[in-house]
Biopython code that builds the backbone (N, CA, C, O; Angstrom):
import numpy as np
from Bio.PDB.StructureBuilder import StructureBuilder

atoms = [
    (1, "MET", "N", (0.848, -1.174, 0.000)),
    (1, "MET", "CA", (0.000, 0.000, 0.000)),
    (1, "MET", "C", (0.900, 1.246, 0.000)),
    (1, "MET", "O", (1.827, 1.328, 0.806)),
    (2, "PRO", "N", (0.648, 2.197, -0.872)),
    (2, "PRO", "CA", (1.477, 3.415, -0.906)),
    (2, "PRO", "C", (1.346, 4.195, 0.392)),
    (2, "PRO", "O", (0.327, 4.121, 1.078)),
    (3, "GLU", "N", (2.378, 4.934, 0.713)),
    (3, "GLU", "CA", (2.305, 5.770, 1.909)),
    (3, "GLU", "C", (2.903, 7.139, 1.615)),
    (3, "GLU", "O", (3.763, 7.290, 0.747)),
    (4, "GLU", "N", (2.432, 8.117, 2.350)),
    (4, "GLU", "CA", (2.942, 9.479, 2.279)),
    (4, "GLU", "C", (3.429, 9.829, 3.678)),
    (4, "GLU", "O", (2.637, 9.847, 4.620)),
    (5, "VAL", "N", (4.706, 10.104, 3.826)),
    (5, "VAL", "CA", (5.260, 10.458, 5.127)),
    (5, "VAL", "C", (4.870, 11.909, 5.428)),
    (5, "VAL", "O", (5.257, 12.825, 4.702)),
    (6, "LEU", "N", (4.105, 12.109, 6.497)),
    (6, "LEU", "CA", (3.659, 13.440, 6.883)),
    (6, "LEU", "C", (4.674, 14.143, 7.776)),
    (6, "LEU", "O", (4.750, 15.372, 7.796)),
    (7, "PHE", "N", (5.458, 13.349, 8.518)),
    (7, "PHE", "CA", (6.437, 13.901, 9.451)),
    (7, "PHE", "C", (7.414, 12.798, 9.797)),
    (7, "PHE", "O", (7.015, 11.643, 9.946)),
    (8, "LYS", "N", (8.686, 13.132, 9.926)),
    (8, "LYS", "CA", (9.685, 12.153, 10.358)),
    (8, "LYS", "C", (10.765, 12.879, 11.146)),
    (8, "LYS", "O", (11.223, 13.953, 10.754)),
    (9, "SER", "N", (11.160, 12.287, 12.246)),
    (9, "SER", "CA", (12.248, 12.805, 13.064)),
    (9, "SER", "C", (13.052, 11.613, 13.553)),
    (9, "SER", "O", (12.481, 10.616, 13.996)),
    (10, "GLU", "N", (14.364, 11.708, 13.476)),
    (10, "GLU", "CA", (15.227, 10.631, 13.953)),
    (10, "GLU", "C", (16.481, 11.259, 14.529)),
    (10, "GLU", "O", (17.195, 11.982, 13.834)),
    (11, "SER", "N", (16.750, 10.985, 15.797)),
    (11, "SER", "CA", (17.954, 11.518, 16.438)),
    (11, "SER", "C", (18.283, 10.681, 17.662)),
    (11, "SER", "O", (17.403, 10.042, 18.239)),
    (12, "ASP", "N", (19.541, 10.685, 18.055)),
    (12, "ASP", "CA", (19.957, 10.007, 19.275)),
    (12, "ASP", "C", (19.437, 10.796, 20.472)),
    (12, "ASP", "O", (19.608, 12.013, 20.540)),
    (13, "GLN", "N", (18.811, 10.109, 21.405)),
    (13, "GLN", "CA", (18.252, 10.716, 22.614)),
    (13, "GLN", "C", (18.604, 9.822, 23.797)),
    (13, "GLN", "O", (18.855, 8.627, 23.640)),
    (14, "SER", "N", (18.618, 10.422, 24.973)),
    (14, "SER", "CA", (18.798, 9.601, 26.179)),
    (14, "SER", "C", (17.503, 8.835, 26.449)),
    (14, "SER", "O", (16.435, 9.209, 25.962)),
    (15, "ARG", "N", (17.610, 7.777, 27.219)),
    (15, "ARG", "CA", (16.415, 7.016, 27.585)),
    (15, "ARG", "C", (15.406, 7.905, 28.300)),
    (15, "ARG", "O", (14.200, 7.766, 28.097)),
    (16, "GLU", "N", (15.894, 8.817, 29.134)),
    (16, "GLU", "CA", (15.005, 9.723, 29.874)),
    (16, "GLU", "C", (14.280, 10.680, 28.926)),
    (16, "GLU", "O", (13.095, 10.957, 29.110)),
    (17, "GLU", "N", (14.987, 11.182, 27.918)),
    (17, "GLU", "CA", (14.356, 12.085, 26.947)),
    (17, "GLU", "C", (13.277, 11.355, 26.149)),
    (17, "GLU", "O", (12.202, 11.903, 25.905)),
    (18, "ILE", "N", (13.564, 10.122, 25.746)),
    (18, "ILE", "CA", (12.585, 9.325, 25.002)),
    (18, "ILE", "C", (11.359, 9.067, 25.873)),
    (18, "ILE", "O", (10.226, 9.184, 25.405)),
    (19, "ALA", "N", (11.585, 8.717, 27.138)),
    (19, "ALA", "CA", (10.470, 8.475, 28.064)),
    (19, "ALA", "C", (9.601, 9.714, 28.203)),
    (19, "ALA", "O", (8.378, 9.604, 28.301)),
    (20, "SER", "N", (10.211, 10.887, 28.213)),
    (20, "SER", "CA", (9.460, 12.138, 28.322)),
    (20, "SER", "C", (8.555, 12.334, 27.102)),
    (20, "SER", "O", (7.395, 12.720, 27.251)),
    (21, "TYR", "N", (9.075, 12.072, 25.894)),
    (21, "TYR", "CA", (8.253, 12.170, 24.681)),
    (21, "TYR", "C", (7.091, 11.182, 24.737)),
    (21, "TYR", "O", (5.949, 11.538, 24.443)),
    (22, "LEU", "N", (7.389, 9.937, 25.116)),
    (22, "LEU", "CA", (6.340, 8.920, 25.166)),
    (22, "LEU", "C", (5.287, 9.252, 26.217)),
    (22, "LEU", "O", (4.103, 8.985, 26.012)),
    (23, "ARG", "N", (5.714, 9.842, 27.360)),
    (23, "ARG", "CA", (4.757, 10.262, 28.389)),
    (23, "ARG", "C", (3.811, 11.329, 27.860)),
    (23, "ARG", "O", (2.614, 11.296, 28.144)),
    (24, "LYS", "N", (4.341, 12.277, 27.092)),
    (24, "LYS", "CA", (3.506, 13.339, 26.525)),
    (24, "LYS", "C", (2.479, 12.742, 25.568)),
    (24, "LYS", "O", (1.309, 13.125, 25.599)),
    (25, "VAL", "N", (2.905, 11.809, 24.717)),
    (25, "VAL", "CA", (1.966, 11.142, 23.817)),
    (25, "VAL", "C", (0.914, 10.397, 24.639)),
    (25, "VAL", "O", (-0.278, 10.480, 24.342)),
    (26, "ALA", "N", (1.349, 9.670, 25.669)),
    (26, "ALA", "CA", (0.420, 8.915, 26.517)),
    (26, "ALA", "C", (-0.565, 9.855, 27.208)),
    (26, "ALA", "O", (-1.757, 9.556, 27.277)),
    (27, "ASP", "N", (-0.083, 10.978, 27.716)),
    (27, "ASP", "CA", (-0.968, 11.945, 28.373)),
    (27, "ASP", "C", (-2.013, 12.478, 27.396)),
    (27, "ASP", "O", (-3.184, 12.613, 27.751)),
    (28, "ASN", "N", (-1.590, 12.785, 26.153)),
    (28, "ASN", "CA", (-2.535, 13.289, 25.163)),
    (28, "ASN", "C", (-3.557, 12.219, 24.775)),
    (28, "ASN", "O", (-4.736, 12.522, 24.595)),
    (29, "LEU", "N", (-3.104, 10.962, 24.645)),
    (29, "LEU", "CA", (-4.040, 9.878, 24.356)),
    (29, "LEU", "C", (-5.041, 9.720, 25.492)),
    (29, "LEU", "O", (-6.238, 9.555, 25.257)),
    (30, "ASP", "N", (-4.541, 9.772, 26.730)),
    (30, "ASP", "CA", (-5.383, 9.619, 27.919)),
    (30, "ASP", "C", (-6.469, 10.689, 27.988)),
    (30, "ASP", "O", (-7.606, 10.406, 28.365)),
    (31, "SER", "N", (-6.114, 11.907, 27.627)),
    (31, "SER", "CA", (-7.046, 13.026, 27.762)),
    (31, "SER", "C", (-7.844, 13.298, 26.485)),
    (31, "SER", "O", (-8.702, 14.181, 26.471)),
    (32, "GLY", "N", (-7.571, 12.546, 25.413)),
    (32, "GLY", "CA", (-8.304, 12.745, 24.168)),
    (32, "GLY", "C", (-7.815, 13.921, 23.344)),
    (32, "GLY", "O", (-8.484, 14.343, 22.401)),
    (33, "LYS", "N", (-6.639, 14.459, 23.696)),
    (33, "LYS", "CA", (-6.089, 15.592, 22.951)),
    (33, "LYS", "C", (-5.367, 15.114, 21.693)),
    (33, "LYS", "O", (-4.937, 13.964, 21.606)),
    (34, "ALA", "N", (-5.244, 16.015, 20.727)),
    (34, "ALA", "CA", (-4.482, 15.732, 19.512)),
    (34, "ALA", "C", (-3.007, 15.591, 19.867)),
    (34, "ALA", "O", (-2.556, 16.066, 20.909)),
    (35, "ILE", "N", (-2.268, 14.932, 18.987)),
    (35, "ILE", "CA", (-0.825, 14.780, 19.156)),
    (35, "ILE", "C", (-0.153, 15.695, 18.141)),
    (35, "ILE", "O", (-0.318, 15.526, 16.933)),
    (36, "ASN", "N", (0.602, 16.660, 18.642)),
    (36, "ASN", "CA", (1.291, 17.633, 17.795)),
    (36, "ASN", "C", (2.766, 17.272, 17.724)),
    (36, "ASN", "O", (3.441, 17.198, 18.751)),
    (37, "LEU", "N", (3.263, 17.049, 16.524)),
    (37, "LEU", "CA", (4.672, 16.739, 16.305)),
    (37, "LEU", "C", (5.300, 17.929, 15.594)),
    (37, "LEU", "O", (4.764, 18.408, 14.594)),
    (38, "LYS", "N", (6.431, 18.409, 16.100)),
    (38, "LYS", "CA", (7.057, 19.579, 15.502)),
    (38, "LYS", "C", (8.567, 19.479, 15.638)),
    (38, "LYS", "O", (9.088, 19.122, 16.695)),
    (39, "GLU", "N", (9.258, 19.798, 14.557)),
    (39, "GLU", "CA", (10.713, 19.887, 14.557)),
    (39, "GLU", "C", (11.077, 20.947, 13.528)),
    (39, "GLU", "O", (10.845, 20.763, 12.333)),
    (40, "GLY", "N", (11.644, 22.049, 13.987)),
    (40, "GLY", "CA", (11.958, 23.153, 13.078)),
    (40, "GLY", "C", (10.688, 23.668, 12.431)),
    (40, "GLY", "O", (9.720, 23.980, 13.124)),
    (41, "SER", "N", (10.682, 23.760, 11.118)),
    (41, "SER", "CA", (9.499, 24.248, 10.405)),
    (41, "SER", "C", (8.539, 23.118, 10.023)),
    (41, "SER", "O", (7.455, 23.377, 9.499)),
    (42, "ASP", "N", (8.927, 21.879, 10.281)),
    (42, "ASP", "CA", (8.056, 20.739, 9.987)),
    (42, "ASP", "C", (7.136, 20.468, 11.169)),
    (42, "ASP", "O", (7.574, 20.458, 12.320)),
    (43, "SER", "N", (5.860, 20.250, 10.877)),
    (43, "SER", "CA", (4.924, 19.917, 11.950)),
    (43, "SER", "C", (3.718, 19.192, 11.382)),
    (43, "SER", "O", (3.392, 19.320, 10.202)),
    (44, "VAL", "N", (3.066, 18.432, 12.241)),
    (44, "VAL", "CA", (1.821, 17.762, 11.894)),
    (44, "VAL", "C", (1.027, 17.569, 13.180)),
    (44, "VAL", "O", (1.597, 17.343, 14.248)),
    (45, "THR", "N", (-0.280, 17.660, 13.065)),
    (45, "THR", "CA", (-1.176, 17.401, 14.189)),
    (45, "THR", "C", (-2.077, 16.242, 13.806)),
    (45, "THR", "O", (-2.727, 16.262, 12.760)),
    (46, "LEU", "N", (-2.109, 15.233, 14.662)),
    (46, "LEU", "CA", (-2.920, 14.044, 14.426)),
    (46, "LEU", "C", (-3.849, 13.831, 15.612)),
    (46, "LEU", "O", (-3.473, 14.071, 16.759)),
    (47, "ASN", "N", (-5.057, 13.382, 15.327)),
    (47, "ASN", "CA", (-6.036, 13.154, 16.376)),
    (47, "ASN", "C", (-6.550, 11.719, 16.273)),
    (47, "ASN", "O", (-7.547, 11.459, 15.600)),
    (48, "PRO", "N", (-5.859, 10.782, 16.949)),
    (48, "PRO", "CA", (-6.296, 9.381, 16.884)),
    (48, "PRO", "C", (-7.710, 9.222, 17.440)),
    (48, "PRO", "O", (-8.101, 9.935, 18.365)),
    (49, "PRO", "N", (-8.474, 8.285, 16.875)),
    (49, "PRO", "CA", (-9.818, 8.013, 17.400)),
    (49, "PRO", "C", (-9.731, 7.321, 18.760)),
    (49, "PRO", "O", (-8.638, 7.034, 19.248)),
    (50, "ALA", "N", (-10.860, 7.061, 19.351)),
    (50, "ALA", "CA", (-10.909, 6.429, 20.670)),
    (50, "ALA", "C", (-10.289, 5.034, 20.667)),
    (50, "ALA", "O", (-9.756, 4.604, 21.690)),
    (51, "ARG", "N", (-10.346, 4.314, 19.537)),
    (51, "ARG", "CA", (-9.820, 2.948, 19.483)),
    (51, "ARG", "C", (-8.998, 2.724, 18.220)),
    (51, "ARG", "O", (-9.443, 2.012, 17.319)),
    (52, "PRO", "N", (-7.803, 3.321, 18.135)),
    (52, "PRO", "CA", (-6.941, 3.029, 16.991)),
    (52, "PRO", "C", (-6.332, 1.633, 17.136)),
    (52, "PRO", "O", (-6.377, 1.041, 18.214)),
    (53, "THR", "N", (-5.769, 1.118, 16.060)),
    (53, "THR", "CA", (-5.009, -0.132, 16.126)),
    (53, "THR", "C", (-3.630, 0.203, 16.687)),
    (53, "THR", "O", (-2.987, 1.148, 16.229)),
    (54, "PHE", "N", (-3.175, -0.564, 17.669)),
    (54, "PHE", "CA", (-1.879, -0.345, 18.317)),
    (54, "PHE", "C", (-0.984, -1.519, 17.968)),
    (54, "PHE", "O", (-1.279, -2.661, 18.319)),
    (55, "GLU", "N", (0.115, -1.234, 17.272)),
    (55, "GLU", "CA", (1.057, -2.277, 16.866)),
    (55, "GLU", "C", (2.372, -2.076, 17.611)),
    (55, "GLU", "O", (2.909, -0.969, 17.657)),
    (56, "VAL", "N", (2.878, -3.149, 18.189)),
    (56, "VAL", "CA", (4.186, -3.147, 18.835)),
    (56, "VAL", "C", (5.022, -4.208, 18.136)),
    (56, "VAL", "O", (4.595, -5.352, 17.976)),
    (57, "LYS", "N", (6.229, -3.807, 17.721)),
    (57, "LYS", "CA", (7.079, -4.734, 16.982)),
    (57, "LYS", "C", (8.507, -4.636, 17.513)),
    (57, "LYS", "O", (9.038, -3.537, 17.670)),
    (58, "ALA", "N", (9.126, -5.777, 17.789)),
    (58, "ALA", "CA", (10.542, -5.851, 18.140)),
    (58, "ALA", "C", (11.257, -6.509, 16.975)),
    (58, "ALA", "O", (10.825, -7.553, 16.486)),
    (59, "GLU", "N", (12.360, -5.897, 16.525)),
    (59, "GLU", "CA", (13.063, -6.409, 15.355)),
    (59, "GLU", "C", (14.558, -6.546, 15.603)),
    (59, "GLU", "O", (15.144, -5.850, 16.432)),
    (60, "ARG", "N", (15.148, -7.464, 14.859)),
    (60, "ARG", "CA", (16.601, -7.613, 14.771)),
    (60, "ARG", "C", (16.931, -7.384, 13.310)),
    (60, "ARG", "O", (16.350, -8.026, 12.435)),
    (61, "GLU", "N", (17.862, -6.473, 13.032)),
    (61, "GLU", "CA", (18.175, -6.116, 11.650)),
    (61, "GLU", "C", (19.676, -6.119, 11.417)),
    (61, "GLU", "O", (20.468, -6.115, 12.359)),
    (62, "GLY", "N", (20.046, -6.125, 10.161)),
    (62, "GLY", "CA", (21.443, -6.068, 9.760)),
    (62, "GLY", "C", (21.720, -7.090, 8.679)),
    (62, "GLY", "O", (20.844, -7.873, 8.310)),
    (63, "PRO", "N", (22.943, -7.078, 8.173)),
    (63, "PRO", "CA", (23.286, -8.047, 7.133)),
    (63, "PRO", "C", (23.300, -9.465, 7.703)),
    (63, "PRO", "O", (23.517, -9.669, 8.897)),
    (64, "ALA", "N", (23.061, -10.444, 6.818)),
    (64, "ALA", "CA", (23.041, -11.847, 7.229)),
    (64, "ALA", "C", (24.313, -12.197, 7.994)),
    (64, "ALA", "O", (25.420, -11.871, 7.564)),
    (65, "GLY", "N", (24.143, -12.859, 9.126)),
    (65, "GLY", "CA", (25.276, -13.257, 9.944)),
    (65, "GLY", "C", (25.777, -12.166, 10.877)),
    (65, "GLY", "O", (26.639, -12.423, 11.717)),
    (66, "ASN", "N", (25.248, -10.940, 10.742)),
    (66, "ASN", "CA", (25.689, -9.831, 11.604)),
    (66, "ASN", "C", (24.503, -8.922, 11.933)),
    (66, "ASN", "O", (24.583, -7.700, 11.804)),
    (67, "MET", "N", (23.419, -9.536, 12.354)),
    (67, "MET", "CA", (22.207, -8.779, 12.655)),
    (67, "MET", "C", (22.299, -8.225, 14.079)),
    (67, "MET", "O", (21.742, -8.796, 15.016)),
    (68, "THR", "N", (23.005, -7.114, 14.222)),
    (68, "THR", "CA", (23.280, -6.568, 15.552)),
    (68, "THR", "C", (22.394, -5.383, 15.927)),
    (68, "THR", "O", (22.418, -4.948, 17.079)),
    (69, "GLU", "N", (21.619, -4.856, 14.996)),
    (69, "GLU", "CA", (20.758, -3.708, 15.301)),
    (69, "GLU", "C", (19.413, -4.193, 15.823)),
    (69, "GLU", "O", (18.789, -5.074, 15.231)),
    (70, "ARG", "N", (18.973, -3.616, 16.931)),
    (70, "ARG", "CA", (17.685, -3.965, 17.542)),
    (70, "ARG", "C", (16.781, -2.741, 17.495)),
    (70, "ARG", "O", (17.254, -1.605, 17.531)),
    (71, "SER", "N", (15.485, -2.982, 17.414)),
    (71, "SER", "CA", (14.539, -1.871, 17.457)),
    (71, "SER", "C", (13.245, -2.304, 18.118)),
    (71, "SER", "O", (12.865, -3.475, 18.094)),
    (72, "ILE", "N", (12.579, -1.319, 18.712)),
    (72, "ILE", "CA", (11.221, -1.473, 19.219)),
    (72, "ILE", "C", (10.414, -0.392, 18.520)),
    (72, "ILE", "O", (10.770, 0.785, 18.576)),
    (73, "GLU", "N", (9.341, -0.780, 17.871)),
    (73, "GLU", "CA", (8.493, 0.175, 17.167)),
    (73, "GLU", "C", (7.100, 0.169, 17.793)),
    (73, "GLU", "O", (6.520, -0.889, 18.039)),
    (74, "PHE", "N", (6.580, 1.357, 18.041)),
    (74, "PHE", "CA", (5.219, 1.527, 18.533)),
    (74, "PHE", "C", (4.465, 2.299, 17.461)),
    (74, "PHE", "O", (4.909, 3.365, 17.035)),
    (75, "GLU", "N", (3.338, 1.775, 17.025)),
    (75, "GLU", "CA", (2.595, 2.425, 15.948)),
    (75, "GLU", "C", (1.108, 2.458, 16.272)),
    (75, "GLU", "O", (0.519, 1.452, 16.666)),
    (76, "LEU", "N", (0.519, 3.627, 16.100)),
    (76, "LEU", "CA", (-0.933, 3.772, 16.163)),
    (76, "LEU", "C", (-1.405, 3.915, 14.732)),
    (76, "LEU", "O", (-0.822, 4.673, 13.957)),
    (77, "GLU", "N", (-2.447, 3.199, 14.376)),
    (77, "GLU", "CA", (-2.920, 3.230, 13.003)),
    (77, "GLU", "C", (-4.444, 3.294, 12.998)),
    (77, "GLU", "O", (-5.107, 2.616, 13.783)),
    (78, "TRP", "N", (-4.990, 4.118, 12.104)),
    (78, "TRP", "CA", (-6.433, 4.218, 11.971)),
    (78, "TRP", "C", (-6.784, 4.733, 10.593)),
    (78, "TRP", "O", (-5.980, 5.381, 9.924)),
    (79, "ASP", "N", (-7.992, 4.432, 10.189)),
    (79, "ASP", "CA", (-8.539, 4.926, 8.932)),
    (79, "ASP", "C", (-9.335, 6.181, 9.265)),
    (79, "ASP", "O", (-10.229, 6.144, 10.111)),
    (80, "GLU", "N", (-9.019, 7.279, 8.612)),
    (80, "GLU", "CA", (-9.710, 8.539, 8.899)),
    (80, "GLU", "C", (-11.211, 8.453, 8.632)),
    (80, "GLU", "O", (-11.982, 9.247, 9.171)),
    (81, "ASN", "N", (-11.632, 7.495, 7.804)),
    (81, "ASN", "CA", (-13.051, 7.352, 7.466)),
    (81, "ASN", "C", (-13.739, 6.246, 8.249)),
    (81, "ASN", "O", (-14.903, 5.935, 7.997)),
    (82, "ASP", "N", (-13.018, 5.643, 9.206)),
    (82, "ASP", "CA", (-13.550, 4.502, 9.950)),
    (82, "ASP", "C", (-14.003, 4.946, 11.332)),
    (82, "ASP", "O", (-13.510, 5.939, 11.868)),
    (83, "ALA", "N", (-14.936, 4.213, 11.898)),
    (83, "ALA", "CA", (-15.442, 4.514, 13.235)),
    (83, "ALA", "C", (-14.508, 4.027, 14.336)),
    (83, "ALA", "O", (-14.715, 4.367, 15.501)),
    (84, "GLY", "N", (-13.481, 3.236, 14.001)),
    (84, "GLY", "CA", (-12.525, 2.762, 15.002)),
    (84, "GLY", "C", (-13.021, 1.606, 15.826)),
    (84, "GLY", "O", (-12.748, 1.544, 17.025)),
    (85, "ASP", "N", (-13.758, 0.670, 15.208)),
    (85, "ASP", "CA", (-14.268, -0.496, 15.932)),
    (85, "ASP", "C", (-13.125, -1.361, 16.438)),
    (85, "ASP", "O", (-12.045, -1.381, 15.847)),
    (86, "ASP", "N", (-13.361, -2.074, 17.528)),
    (86, "ASP", "CA", (-12.359, -2.961, 18.130)),
    (86, "ASP", "C", (-12.123, -4.159, 17.230)),
    (86, "ASP", "O", (-13.051, -4.912, 16.933)),
    (87, "SER", "N", (-10.866, -4.340, 16.790)),
    (87, "SER", "CA", (-10.539, -5.516, 15.981)),
    (87, "SER", "C", (-9.334, -6.243, 16.542)),
    (87, "SER", "O", (-8.704, -7.025, 15.830)),
    (88, "GLY", "N", (-8.999, -6.006, 17.800)),
    (88, "GLY", "CA", (-7.838, -6.606, 18.421)),
    (88, "GLY", "C", (-7.986, -8.107, 18.581)),
    (88, "GLY", "O", (-9.095, -8.634, 18.662)),
    (89, "SER", "N", (-6.836, -8.790, 18.625)),
    (89, "SER", "CA", (-6.874, -10.240, 18.731)),
    (89, "SER", "C", (-6.434, -10.735, 20.095)),
    (89, "SER", "O", (-6.501, -11.937, 20.352)),
    (90, "GLY", "N", (-5.988, -9.858, 20.975)),
    (90, "GLY", "CA", (-5.540, -10.288, 22.292)),
    (90, "GLY", "C", (-5.106, -9.107, 23.126)),
    (90, "GLY", "O", (-5.113, -7.970, 22.656)),
    (91, "GLN", "N", (-4.732, -9.367, 24.348)),
    (91, "GLN", "CA", (-4.336, -8.324, 25.287)),
    (91, "GLN", "C", (-2.824, -8.204, 25.336)),
    (91, "GLN", "O", (-2.145, -9.150, 25.734)),
    (92, "LEU", "N", (-2.284, -7.056, 24.940)),
    (92, "LEU", "CA", (-0.863, -6.798, 24.999)),
    (92, "LEU", "C", (-0.447, -6.581, 26.446)),
    (92, "LEU", "O", (-1.153, -5.918, 27.205)),
    (93, "GLU", "N", (0.684, -7.133, 26.824)),
    (93, "GLU", "CA", (1.278, -6.876, 28.134)),
    (93, "GLU", "C", (2.683, -6.366, 27.944)),
    (93, "GLU", "O", (3.466, -6.955, 27.199)),
    (94, "ILE", "N", (3.017, -5.264, 28.618)),
    (94, "ILE", "CA", (4.375, -4.727, 28.608)),
    (94, "ILE", "C", (4.822, -4.687, 30.054)),
    (94, "ILE", "O", (4.201, -4.023, 30.884)),
    (95, "GLU", "N", (5.899, -5.395, 30.357)),
    (95, "GLU", "CA", (6.364, -5.487, 31.748)),
    (95, "GLU", "C", (7.673, -4.760, 31.918)),
    (95, "GLU", "O", (8.222, -4.727, 33.019)),
]
sb = StructureBuilder()
sb.init_structure("model")
sb.init_model(0)
sb.init_chain("A")
sb.init_seg("    ")
for serial, (resi, resn, name, xyz) in enumerate(atoms, 1):
    if name == "N":
        sb.init_residue(resn, " ", resi, " ")
    sb.init_atom(name, np.array(xyz, "f"), 0.0, 1.0, " ", f" {name:<3s}", serial, name[0])
structure = sb.get_structure()
C-alpha cells in the first residue's frame, strides 16, 4: 500500500528524553487531545480516534550473519473514514 510520510524525526536521545516524549503522547491519548509533532518548520497534528489499532514490533536487523541492530516500534494506526471499531486479537502486556 502506498504511503505518504507526513512527518519524520530521527535523532539520538537519552532514555530519559525518550520516556518524556512517550509520556507526553500517553498523556494526550489519555485526555483525548491531539498529538502535535514539531521539529523546526516541519509539523503535523494528528487526532487518533478512541480505538486506533496499536502495533508493537521488536526487530533484529542487519546483514546476514551480523544482525546486531535492535529496534522497538510503537505504531498507532487508523482509517480517517472509519469509526474505530475494536478488531484486536488479544491483550498486549508490557512489563
